[in-house]
C-alpha positions as CSV (number, residue, x, y, z in Angstrom):
1,M,0.0,0.2,0.0
2,G,2.9,2.3,0.0
3,A,2.1,6.0,1.3
4,A,-1.8,4.8,2.1
5,G,-1.1,5.4,5.7
6,A,-2.6,9.0,5.2
7,A,-6.2,7.2,4.6
8,V,-6.4,6.5,8.1
9,G,-4.9,9.1,9.9
10,S,-1.4,8.6,11.7
11,V,-1.6,5.0,11.9
12,S,0.5,2.5,10.6
13,I,-0.3,-0.1,7.9
14,A,2.5,-1.6,7.0
15,G,1.8,-5.0,5.8
16,C,-1.4,-3.7,4.1
17,S,-1.8,-5.7,0.6
18,G,-4.0,-5.4,-1.9
19,Q,-1.9,-8.3,-3.7
20,T,-0.6,-11.7,-2.3
21,G,0.9,-12.1,1.3
22,S,4.2,-14.2,1.7
23,D,2.5,-17.7,1.1
24,G,1.5,-16.6,-2.4
25,N,-2.6,-16.7,-1.5
26,G,-1.9,-13.3,1.1
27,N,-2.1,-15.4,3.9
28,G,1.1,-15.0,5.6
29,N,2.6,-17.8,6.5
30,G,-0.3,-19.9,7.0
31,N,0.3,-20.8,10.2
32,G,0.3,-17.7,12.2
33,E,4.0,-18.0,13.6
34,G,5.9,-15.1,14.1
35,E,9.3,-15.5,12.2
36,G,11.6,-12.8,14.2
37,V,9.4,-9.6,14.8
38,Q,10.3,-8.8,18.1
39,K,7.6,-7.1,20.5
40,N,8.4,-3.8,22.2
41,V,8.8,-5.3,26.0
42,E,8.9,-2.9,28.7
43,S,9.0,-3.3,32.9
44,D,6.7,-1.9,35.2
45,L,4.1,-1.2,33.0
46,P,1.1,0.4,35.0
47,E,-1.7,-2.4,35.8
48,N,-4.3,0.1,34.5
49,R,-3.0,-0.1,30.8
50,K,-2.8,-3.8,30.5
51,I,-5.5,-4.9,28.0
52,G,-8.2,-7.0,30.1
53,E,-10.0,-9.4,29.0
54,K,-12.5,-9.0,25.6
55,V,-15.6,-11.2,24.9
56,H,-15.9,-12.9,21.6
57,V,-19.9,-13.7,21.2
58,S,-20.2,-17.2,19.2
59,N,-22.8,-19.6,18.2
60,T,-22.8,-22.6,20.4
61,E,-20.6,-25.5,19.1
62,R,-23.3,-28.2,18.7
63,Y,-25.4,-25.8,16.8
64,Y,-22.4,-24.9,14.3
65,A,-19.2,-26.6,14.6
66,A,-17.2,-24.9,12.3
67,R,-18.0,-21.4,13.0
68,Y,-17.6,-22.1,16.9
69,Q,-13.8,-24.0,16.2
70,A,-13.0,-20.9,13.9
71,N,-13.5,-18.2,16.9
72,A,-11.8,-20.7,19.1
73,L,-9.2,-20.8,16.9
74,V,-8.5,-17.3,16.3
75,D,-9.5,-16.1,20.1
76,K,-6.5,-18.7,21.0
77,W,-3.8,-17.2,18.7
78,F,-4.9,-13.9,20.0
79,R,-4.1,-15.1,23.4
80,D,-1.1,-17.5,22.8
81,K,0.5,-15.2,20.1
82,L,-0.5,-11.6,21.1
83,G,-1.1,-12.0,24.3
84,V,-4.8,-10.5,24.3
85,P,-6.9,-11.9,26.4
86,V,-9.8,-13.1,24.1
87,K,-12.5,-15.3,25.6
88,T,-14.8,-17.5,23.3
89,K,-18.4,-16.9,24.5
90,P,-20.6,-19.5,23.2
91,V,-24.4,-18.6,23.5
92,E,-27.6,-19.7,21.7
93,I,-28.2,-17.9,18.2
94,T,-31.1,-15.9,19.5
95,V,-29.0,-14.3,22.6
96,L,-25.9,-13.9,19.8
97,V,-28.3,-11.6,17.6
98,N,-29.9,-9.9,20.5
99,R,-26.4,-9.5,22.1
100,E,-25.2,-8.1,18.6
101,E,-28.4,-5.7,18.0
102,K,-27.5,-4.2,21.4
103,G,-23.7,-3.7,20.8
104,D,-23.2,-6.1,23.7
105,F,-19.7,-7.6,22.4
106,H,-16.3,-6.8,21.6
107,L,-16.0,-9.3,19.1
108,V,-19.5,-11.1,17.4
109,T,-19.1,-14.1,14.6
110,Y,-21.8,-15.0,12.1
111,N,-22.6,-15.1,8.3
112,W,-24.2,-12.4,6.5
113,N,-25.3,-11.4,3.0
114,A,-26.2,-9.0,0.6
115,E,-29.5,-8.4,-0.7
116,N,-30.9,-9.4,-4.2
117,G,-27.6,-8.6,-5.5
118,D,-27.0,-5.2,-4.7
119,P,-24.0,-4.0,-2.9
120,D,-26.2,-1.5,-0.9
121,A,-27.1,-3.8,1.9
122,V,-23.7,-4.3,2.9
123,I,-22.2,-1.1,2.1
124,Y,-24.8,1.3,3.7
125,N,-26.9,-0.3,5.7
126,R,-23.9,-2.4,7.8
127,F,-21.4,0.7,7.4
128,H,-22.7,3.9,7.0
129,K,-23.1,5.3,10.3
130,N,-26.8,5.4,10.1
131,G,-27.1,2.0,8.3
132,S,-30.0,0.1,10.4
133,L,-27.4,-3.0,10.8
134,N,-24.1,-1.2,11.9
135,N,-24.5,-2.4,15.4
136,Y,-20.7,-1.3,16.2
137,G,-20.5,2.5,15.8
138,F,-18.3,2.3,12.8
139,D,-18.0,6.1,11.8
140,N,-15.8,6.8,8.8
141,Q,-16.5,10.5,7.0
142,R,-15.0,9.4,3.9
143,Y,-16.7,6.0,4.2
144,N,-20.0,7.6,4.6
145,E,-19.7,10.0,1.9
146,L,-19.1,7.3,-0.2
147,A,-22.0,4.9,1.1
148,A,-24.3,7.5,0.4
149,G,-23.1,8.8,-2.7
150,Q,-23.3,5.4,-4.2
151,R,-27.1,5.2,-3.5
152,R,-27.9,8.0,-5.8
153,E,-25.8,7.2,-8.7
154,S,-27.6,6.3,-11.5
155,D,-24.5,5.8,-13.7
156,E,-23.2,1.9,-12.9
157,D,-19.8,2.3,-13.8
158,A,-19.4,5.2,-11.8
159,R,-21.5,3.7,-9.1
160,Q,-19.0,0.7,-9.1
161,E,-15.9,3.1,-8.6
162,M,-17.6,4.4,-5.3
163,V,-18.2,0.7,-4.2
164,F,-14.7,-0.1,-4.7
165,E,-13.6,2.9,-3.1
166,A,-15.8,2.1,0.0
167,Q,-14.4,-1.8,0.0
168,K,-10.9,0.0,-0.1
169,V,-11.8,1.9,3.1
170,L,-13.1,-0.9,4.7
171,G,-10.2,-2.8,3.9
172,E,-7.7,-0.1,5.4
173,Q,-10.3,0.6,8.6
174,R,-11.1,-3.2,9.1
175,P,-14.1,-3.1,11.1
176,E,-15.0,-6.4,9.8
177,N,-12.7,-9.5,9.5
178,Q,-13.6,-12.4,6.9
179,Y,-13.0,-15.9,7.9
180,L,-14.1,-17.1,4.3
181,Y,-16.2,-16.8,1.6
182,N,-18.3,-20.2,2.2
183,V,-19.0,-23.1,-0.3
184,T,-22.2,-24.3,0.8
185,P,-23.5,-27.8,0.4
186,Y,-27.3,-28.9,0.2
187,A,-28.7,-32.0,-0.2
188,Y,-31.9,-33.5,-1.7
189,N,-34.0,-36.5,-2.1
190,S,-33.7,-37.4,-5.6
191,D,-36.3,-40.4,-5.1
192,A,-38.7,-38.1,-4.5
193,I,-38.1,-34.9,-6.5
194,D,-37.2,-34.6,-10.2
195,P,-33.7,-33.7,-10.4
196,D,-34.4,-31.7,-13.4
197,S,-36.9,-29.3,-11.6
198,I,-34.2,-28.0,-8.8
199,V,-33.1,-24.3,-8.9
200,V,-30.0,-23.6,-6.5
201,M,-29.4,-19.9,-5.8
202,D,-27.4,-18.2,-4.1
203,T,-29.5,-18.8,-1.3
204,G,-29.1,-22.7,-1.9
205,L,-32.2,-24.5,-2.2
206,A,-34.3,-22.3,0.3
207,N,-35.8,-20.2,-2.7
208,I,-38.9,-19.7,-4.3
209,W,-38.3,-20.6,-7.8
210,N,-37.1,-24.0,-6.4
211,Y,-40.1,-24.4,-4.3
212,T,-42.7,-23.4,-7.3
213,Q,-41.3,-25.7,-9.5
214,M,-40.1,-28.8,-8.0
215,E,-41.7,-31.7,-9.3
216,P,-42.5,-34.4,-6.9
217,L,-41.9,-38.0,-8.7
218,N,-44.5,-39.8,-6.8
219,E,-46.6,-39.0,-3.4
220,N,-43.7,-38.7,-1.4
221,G,-42.7,-35.7,-3.1
222,R,-45.9,-34.1,-2.7
223,E,-45.3,-33.1,1.1
224,I,-41.9,-31.7,1.3
225,V,-40.0,-31.8,4.6
226,T,-37.1,-29.4,5.3
227,N,-34.9,-28.4,8.1
228,N,-34.1,-24.7,9.4
229,W,-31.3,-23.8,11.1
230,D,-33.5,-22.5,14.1
231,P,-37.4,-22.7,14.6
232,S,-39.1,-19.3,13.2
233,D,-39.3,-16.9,16.6
234,Q,-41.1,-14.1,14.2
235,L,-43.6,-13.9,11.3
236,N,-44.8,-10.4,11.5
237,P,-43.2,-9.2,8.0
238,L,-42.7,-5.7,9.8
239,H,-40.6,-6.7,12.4
240,I,-36.8,-6.6,12.2
241,N,-36.4,-10.5,13.2
242,G,-39.0,-10.9,10.2
243,I,-36.5,-9.7,7.9
244,G,-33.4,-10.9,9.3
245,P,-32.6,-14.0,10.0
246,S,-33.2,-16.5,7.4
247,R,-35.4,-18.7,9.5
248,N,-37.7,-16.1,9.5
249,W,-37.3,-14.3,6.4
250,T,-37.6,-17.6,4.2
251,P,-41.1,-18.4,4.9
252,I,-42.4,-14.7,5.2
253,R,-41.0,-14.7,1.4
254,F,-42.8,-17.5,0.9
255,M,-46.1,-16.2,2.2
256,H,-45.9,-12.6,0.7
257,D,-45.9,-11.1,-2.8
258,F,-43.2,-8.6,-3.7
259,L,-43.3,-6.4,-6.8
260,F,-39.8,-7.8,-8.0
261,R,-37.8,-10.5,-7.2
262,P,-34.4,-11.6,-7.9
263,D,-34.4,-14.6,-10.6
264,P,-31.8,-17.4,-10.7
265,D,-29.0,-15.3,-12.2
266,L,-29.8,-12.6,-9.7
267,K,-31.2,-10.3,-12.0
268,M,-34.0,-8.2,-10.7
269,T,-38.0,-9.3,-12.4
270,P,-41.0,-8.3,-12.3
271,W,-43.2,-10.3,-10.0
272,A,-46.6,-8.9,-8.6
273,A,-45.6,-6.2,-11.0
274,S,-46.3,-6.9,-14.5
275,D,-44.3,-3.6,-15.9
276,Y,-42.1,-0.5,-14.6
277,E,-40.9,2.7,-15.8
278,Y,-38.8,5.3,-14.5
279,V,-40.4,8.7,-15.3
280,D,-37.5,10.3,-14.4
281,D,-34.7,9.9,-11.7
282,T,-37.4,10.1,-8.5
283,T,-40.4,9.0,-10.5
284,V,-41.0,5.1,-11.4
285,D,-44.5,3.7,-12.3
286,V,-45.3,0.3,-11.8
287,T,-48.1,-1.5,-13.0
288,L,-49.3,-4.9,-11.1
289,E,-50.1,-8.4,-12.4
290,E,-54.0,-9.4,-13.0
291,G,-55.9,-11.7,-11.5
292,M,-53.9,-11.9,-8.1
293,T,-55.7,-12.5,-4.8
294,F,-54.7,-13.0,-1.1
295,H,-55.1,-16.3,0.4
296,D,-58.8,-15.3,2.0
297,G,-59.9,-14.6,-1.7
298,E,-59.6,-11.1,-1.7
299,S,-58.3,-9.1,-4.6
300,F,-54.7,-7.7,-4.6
301,T,-54.8,-4.4,-5.6
302,A,-53.2,-0.7,-6.0
303,D,-54.6,0.2,-2.8
304,D,-52.7,-2.7,-0.8
305,V,-49.7,-1.8,-2.6
306,V,-50.2,1.9,-1.4
307,Y,-51.6,0.8,2.0
308,T,-48.4,-1.3,2.6
309,F,-46.1,1.6,1.7
310,N,-47.7,4.4,3.4
311,L,-48.0,1.8,6.9
312,I,-44.0,1.8,6.8
313,M,-43.7,5.4,5.8
314,E,-45.9,6.5,8.6
315,T,-45.1,4.4,11.3
316,E,-41.2,3.9,10.3
317,P,-40.6,0.4,11.4
318,P,-37.0,-0.4,12.2
319,A,-36.3,-2.9,9.7
320,Y,-37.3,-0.6,6.5
321,I,-35.9,3.1,7.6
322,N,-33.0,2.5,5.0
323,N,-34.5,1.2,2.3
324,V,-38.1,2.3,2.1
325,V,-38.6,5.2,4.9
326,Q,-35.5,7.1,3.8
327,T,-36.0,6.9,-0.1
328,T,-39.3,7.1,-0.7
329,E,-41.3,10.6,-0.5
330,S,-45.1,9.3,-1.3
331,V,-47.0,6.8,-3.1
332,E,-50.0,7.2,-5.1
333,K,-52.5,5.2,-7.0
334,T,-52.8,6.0,-10.5
335,G,-55.5,3.2,-11.4
336,E,-57.0,0.1,-10.0
337,L,-53.7,-2.1,-11.2
338,S,-50.9,0.8,-11.4
339,V,-48.7,2.7,-8.7
340,R,-46.5,5.8,-9.1
341,F,-43.4,5.9,-6.7
342,N,-41.8,9.2,-5.4
343,L,-38.4,9.1,-4.8
344,T,-37.3,11.5,-1.8
345,E,-33.9,11.5,-4.2
346,Q,-32.2,9.3,-6.9
347,Y,-31.7,5.9,-5.5
348,A,-29.9,3.5,-7.5
349,P,-30.9,0.0,-5.7
350,Y,-34.5,1.5,-5.7
351,I,-36.1,-1.6,-7.7
352,A,-33.9,-4.3,-6.2
353,L,-33.7,-2.8,-2.7
354,T,-37.1,-1.5,-1.8
355,L,-39.7,-2.3,-4.4
356,G,-38.1,-6.0,-4.5
357,Q,-37.7,-6.3,-0.4
358,V,-41.1,-4.7,0.9
359,P,-43.7,-7.6,1.2
360,I,-47.1,-6.5,0.3
361,L,-49.7,-6.7,2.9
362,P,-53.5,-7.1,2.7
363,Q,-55.0,-3.7,3.5
364,H,-58.6,-5.1,5.0
365,V,-56.5,-7.7,7.0
366,W,-54.1,-5.3,8.7
367,E,-56.3,-2.3,9.1
368,K,-58.1,-4.6,11.6
369,R,-55.4,-6.2,13.2
370,I,-53.3,-3.0,14.1
371,T,-56.9,-1.3,15.6
372,D,-57.8,-4.9,17.4
373,T,-54.3,-4.9,19.0
374,G,-53.9,-1.4,19.8
375,N,-50.4,-1.2,17.5
376,E,-51.2,2.0,15.7
377,K,-48.0,3.1,16.1
378,S,-46.1,0.1,15.9
379,P,-47.5,-2.4,13.4
380,W,-44.4,-4.6,13.9
381,K,-45.8,-5.9,17.4
382,V,-48.8,-7.4,15.7
383,P,-48.7,-11.1,16.9
384,V,-48.7,-13.8,14.6
385,S,-50.5,-17.4,15.7
386,D,-52.8,-19.9,14.7
387,D,-55.3,-17.8,16.4
388,M,-54.2,-14.4,13.6
389,P,-52.3,-16.3,10.9
390,I,-50.5,-14.4,8.3
391,I,-52.5,-13.7,5.1
392,G,-50.4,-13.0,2.1
393,S,-50.5,-13.6,-2.0
394,G,-47.6,-15.4,-1.9
395,P,-47.3,-19.3,-3.6
396,F,-47.6,-20.5,0.1
397,K,-49.5,-19.9,2.6
398,Y,-49.8,-19.8,6.8
399,G,-50.8,-23.4,7.9
400,T,-50.0,-24.6,11.5
401,W,-47.3,-23.3,13.9
402,D,-45.8,-24.6,16.7
403,Q,-43.4,-21.7,17.8
404,G,-40.9,-24.1,19.4
405,S,-40.8,-26.7,16.2
406,R,-42.8,-27.1,13.0
407,F,-44.2,-24.7,10.5
408,R,-46.2,-26.1,7.9
409,M,-47.2,-24.3,4.8
410,P,-49.8,-25.5,2.5
411,A,-48.9,-24.9,-1.4
412,F,-51.1,-21.8,-2.4
413,K,-53.0,-23.6,-5.6
414,D,-54.8,-20.7,-6.9
415,H,-51.4,-18.4,-7.1
416,A,-52.0,-16.5,-10.3
417,F,-48.7,-17.4,-11.7
418,A,-46.7,-19.2,-9.5
419,A,-48.6,-22.2,-8.1
420,P,-46.6,-24.8,-6.7
421,K,-46.2,-28.2,-7.8
422,I,-46.1,-29.7,-4.2
423,D,-49.0,-29.8,-1.9
424,T,-47.1,-28.7,1.5
425,R,-43.8,-27.5,2.6
426,V,-43.0,-28.2,6.4
427,Q,-40.1,-26.7,8.4
428,N,-39.0,-29.0,11.1
429,P,-35.8,-28.2,12.5
430,L,-33.7,-30.7,14.8
431,S,-31.6,-29.7,17.6
432,T,-28.4,-31.4,16.4
433,R,-26.8,-32.1,13.0
434,D,-26.4,-35.7,13.5
435,A,-30.2,-35.7,13.9
436,E,-30.6,-33.8,10.5
437,M,-28.2,-36.1,8.9
438,E,-29.9,-39.0,10.1
439,A,-33.4,-38.0,9.2
440,M,-32.2,-36.9,5.7
441,I,-30.7,-40.7,5.3
442,N,-34.1,-42.1,6.8
443,G,-36.1,-40.3,4.5
444,D,-38.0,-38.1,7.4
445,Y,-36.4,-34.7,5.7
446,D,-36.7,-34.5,1.6
447,V,-34.7,-31.2,1.5
448,L,-31.9,-29.7,3.4
449,D,-32.3,-26.1,3.3
450,Y,-29.6,-25.4,5.6
451,W,-26.5,-27.4,6.6
452,F,-24.0,-26.0,9.3
453,G,-22.5,-29.5,9.7
454,S,-19.7,-31.0,8.4
455,P,-19.9,-30.4,4.6
456,R,-17.6,-33.5,3.8
457,Q,-20.1,-35.5,5.8
458,L,-22.6,-34.6,3.9
459,S,-20.8,-34.8,0.7
460,D,-19.9,-38.4,1.7
461,A,-23.6,-39.0,2.8
462,T,-24.9,-38.3,-0.8
463,E,-22.2,-40.8,-2.3
464,E,-23.0,-43.5,-0.1
465,E,-27.3,-43.1,-0.3
466,D,-28.2,-43.4,-3.7
467,H,-31.8,-41.6,-2.9
468,L,-29.6,-38.6,-1.7
469,S,-28.0,-35.9,-4.3
470,L,-25.5,-33.1,-3.4
471,V,-25.9,-29.5,-4.8
472,Q,-23.5,-26.3,-3.6
473,S,-23.7,-22.6,-3.8
474,S,-21.2,-20.0,-3.2
475,G,-24.2,-17.5,-2.3
476,Q,-23.7,-13.8,-1.9
477,G,-22.2,-13.8,1.7
478,R,-19.3,-14.5,4.0
479,Q,-18.4,-15.5,7.5
480,A,-17.2,-12.7,9.1
481,T,-16.4,-11.2,12.6
482,W,-17.5,-7.9,13.5
483,A,-15.2,-5.6,15.7
484,N,-17.4,-3.0,18.5
485,T,-15.5,0.2,17.0
486,E,-16.9,1.7,20.1
487,R,-14.8,-0.4,22.6
488,P,-11.3,-0.7,23.3
489,P,-9.0,-1.9,22.0
490,F,-11.0,-2.0,18.6
491,D,-11.8,1.4,18.6
492,D,-8.4,1.7,17.6
493,V,-7.9,1.1,13.5
494,A,-4.4,0.0,14.2
495,F,-5.8,-2.8,16.5
496,R,-8.2,-4.0,14.1
497,Q,-5.4,-4.3,11.1
498,A,-3.5,-6.5,13.4
499,T,-7.0,-8.6,14.0
500,N,-7.0,-8.9,10.0
501,A,-3.4,-10.3,9.8
502,L,-4.1,-12.6,12.5
503,I,-7.5,-13.7,10.6
504,M,-5.5,-13.7,7.0
505,S,-2.9,-15.8,8.5
506,A,-5.8,-18.4,10.0
507,Q,-8.2,-18.8,6.9
508,P,-5.8,-21.5,5.5
509,T,-6.9,-23.6,8.5
510,I,-9.8,-22.5,8.8
511,I,-10.7,-23.1,5.4
512,K,-8.9,-26.3,4.9
513,E,-9.3,-28.0,8.2
514,L,-12.5,-26.9,9.8
515,Y,-14.7,-26.4,6.6
516,D,-13.5,-29.4,5.0
517,G,-12.1,-27.3,2.2
518,F,-15.8,-25.6,1.1
519,G,-14.9,-22.2,1.0
520,N,-12.8,-19.5,-0.5
521,K,-9.9,-16.9,0.5
522,A,-11.7,-13.7,1.6
523,I,-10.8,-10.3,2.1
524,S,-14.0,-8.0,1.4
525,P,-17.7,-7.5,2.3
526,I,-18.4,-7.7,-1.0
527,N,-18.4,-11.4,-2.4
528,P,-16.9,-12.4,-5.6
529,T,-20.1,-13.9,-6.8
530,L,-20.9,-10.1,-6.9
531,K,-18.9,-10.2,-10.0
532,F,-19.4,-6.4,-11.1
533,W,-19.1,-4.9,-7.5
534,H,-16.5,-7.1,-5.7
535,N,-13.3,-5.1,-5.4
536,P,-10.7,-7.7,-5.9
537,D,-7.8,-5.2,-4.8
538,T,-9.6,-5.0,-1.6
539,P,-6.2,-3.8,1.4
540,Y,-6.1,-6.5,4.0
541,F,-3.0,-7.0,6.0
542,K,-0.3,-10.1,5.8
543,D,2.5,-11.8,7.6
544,G,0.5,-13.2,10.3
545,V,1.9,-12.6,13.8
546,D,4.8,-10.8,12.6
547,G,2.6,-8.3,10.7
548,A,0.3,-8.2,13.6
549,V,3.3,-7.4,15.8
550,T,4.4,-5.2,13.5
551,I,1.4,-2.9,13.1
552,L,1.1,-2.8,16.9
553,N,4.6,-2.0,17.7
554,D,4.3,1.2,15.5
555,A,1.2,2.0,17.2
556,G,2.6,2.1,20.9
557,Y,1.4,-1.1,22.1
558,V,3.8,-2.6,24.5
559,W,4.0,-6.3,26.4
560,N,5.4,-6.8,29.6
561,E,7.8,-9.6,30.7
562,E,4.8,-12.2,30.8
563,G,3.7,-11.6,27.3
564,E,0.6,-9.5,28.1
565,I,-0.1,-6.8,25.9
566,H,-0.9,-2.8,27.3
567,Y,-2.3,0.1,25.6
568,P,0.0,2.9,24.1
569,E,1.3,5.4,26.9
570,G,-1.8,7.6,28.1
571,K,-4.6,4.7,26.8
572,T,-6.4,2.8,29.8
573,G,-8.7,1.3,28.1
574,E,-12.5,0.7,29.2
């Protein structure tokens, strides 16, 4: 990077690279061992400068072994090689999400995707100072300008330049450090489902195209039982947990229709919309499909579209602040099946991340339920249950929901253009990966929508069992660790850069040993599957422990004779 230190103030970024590290793959020596860089050691350091215990919030090993083990590996290297007392704190996944949303962590790790093939959900929502998913306080002036600017840029090449530069800033600032770009295996029962009808997308098999097009080969294929990585706990489509965790968002997407959806090639295509036109940079006219109805038989019209967007703009559900409230000035009915959207300003991903992200609600149902439950100002609090089921218009209907386990979704055979060929989809999560594997082998599962067990174990099982077939997906996401930039020492960019050097050195072990080789080197929050938007020259920090020690030495960190790291002079931490 040469003189790029100016981009991050006075902090040294020695060892930063947009090319390759010393092992030829950008991963340092590949084992985290230092090769001779000496730590700055001092005697009689004051106790209040010693870096205290830091908490890395992780899923449990039983829940997702590879990710937990990756966290434990990185934390051990922190302790053993840098003298930083990082503790791996395994918690149930709902607790992890809750702690992440509250900023109650020093480090937190899980998987996150882009949305509908557009980078804005990562670039803005994750890292802009006002982003709805920026739960770790990242705030960089240049980055904020780029993240906001790329949303307003209609020229795709100019927008690409801004997204590339935004990745460069993230690479230098390192609020996120990637473990890998996952290559995820999935399995299905090819004795019950026609393999030629299977559609694999970035989300694997859990996509609407697959579930509406899969052809049953026999009666066993008419009711498809699948797993889920946790029981669905929130099916209100306006709740932030309704659109976040895929355990909730997948059934919500299946029960509702959207004006647009990404096709299998991630190209946004009209769905409930039949056509659209940009009247100018801030005005979009949308024509709706004819003959659509909700699950209760009522017609799907422009009134429902206008009601849905007005409800969001008036009550401001947290889940829709960035992509609806901030981007939409007004919505007006122009005909029984036509709607005009007036934008607050030019917003490049409006089709993908606004019109493609908002489930259309039936006005006649939601008006009554909001009033009956007293949630006029907070419709995201309207409960969903068997007594108050979802009424949508999507290809699948609400059936029965045991909130601790199963969720049964009958097919909506009267859907105007996407009636499923199967009869029922059942989500039935089990508590362990071994139980899921056994259910798949025994025929109790027909599809694995998610797999958090050993990729090699699943691959081997599909080779041994004649009725099982394997597919793989690279997805849009990454396994990544987020640093709380409001808590020392991760409020210091130099410390985050040293963290990146350590993690980049751990990547080969994480990918080859913990993920059985099912993964690729990762340097940016934007996955290379988003080919146009991924910056292959995103900076990262190489040379493992040597690189990390060099960065920390230059930033004024010191160690005592026992190998315990201390803050630079004048800083005492929390």
